[in-house]
C-alpha angles and dihedrals in degrees: 000000000000129000121192117204111194101182132045103264123196122253090259092054092047091051090052091051093048092048090053091051093049094048093065110095109198128149128353125343101238093174090089090063096057119108139045128341110242105221132177115213134011111351093208092058090047091051092051090049092052093048093049093048095096096052 
């Protein structure tokens, strides 16, 4: 989504715009996927496996 702001709004107006954009709940909540990957074993071997997955 893209929002174009043509004038120089105040901080209060910007906050209002951002709050409206955040309040819309569409699609999948990807926030739960942020963070570290919990891996068991050697991380180098896991990384090589992930990189070679598409071959």
